[in-house]
C-alpha positions in Angstrom: 6.3 -7.2 3.8 7.9 -4.3 3.7 6.4 -0.4 3.7 5.3 -0.4 -0.4 4.0 -3.4 -0.1 2.2 -2.9 3.0 0.8 0.6 1.3 -0.2 -0.7 -2.1 -2.3 -3.7 -0.4 -4.1 -1.3 1.4 -4.4 1.5 -2.0 -6.2 -2.0 -3.5 -9.0 -1.7 -1.0 -9.5 1.8 -1.6 -12.6 2.9 -3.8 -12.9 5.3 -6.4 -15.1 7.6 -3.8 -11.7 6.8 -1.2 -9.3 8.2 -4.1 -11.2 11.4 -4.9 -11.5 12.6 -1.6 -8.0 11.9 -0.8 -7.6 14.1 -4.2 -9.7 17.1 -2.6 -8.5 16.6 0.4 -4.6 17.4 -1.2 -6.4 20.0 -3.0 -7.5 21.8 0.3 -4.2 21.3 2.5 -2.0 22.9 -1.0 -4.8 25.5 -0.7 -4.2 26.1 2.4 -0.5 26.2 2.3 -0.4 28.7 -0.7 -2.4 31.3 1.7 -0.2 30.9 4.3 2.8 31.3 2.6 2.3 33.8 0.0 5.6 33.5 -1.5 4.7 30.6 -3.2 1.7 32.1 -5.0 4.7 34.7 -6.7 5.8 32.8 -9.1 5.1 33.4 -13.3 1.7 30.9 -14.4 4.6 29.2 -16.8 6.6 27.4 -13.9 3.5 26.0 -12.2 2.7 24.5 -15.6 6.4 22.7 -16.3 6.0 21.6 -12.6 2.8 19.8 -13.3 4.1 18.8 -16.5 7.7 16.9 -14.5 5.3 15.3 -11.9 2.5 14.1 -14.1 5.0 12.2 -16.1 6.0 8.9 -14.1 2.2 8.7 -13.1 1.4 9.0 -16.5 4.2 6.6 -18.1 3.3 4.0 -15.3 -0.5 4.4 -16.1 -0.1 3.7 -20.0 2.5 1.4 -19.3 0.7 -1.3 -17.3 
């Protein structure tokens, strides 16, 4: 069993509450990084929108394909 099969098996055991808490912890970590490294927040708003769209394409495609 390779690493990806192992992680997919473990992720399948999580509940929706576990996944929500994981998302909130990642959001808190990103806010901490933004607070500590101020140049991260110096980009114009549309760059954040572009990054969001690019990073969301693959998960959304996989969601709708399955």
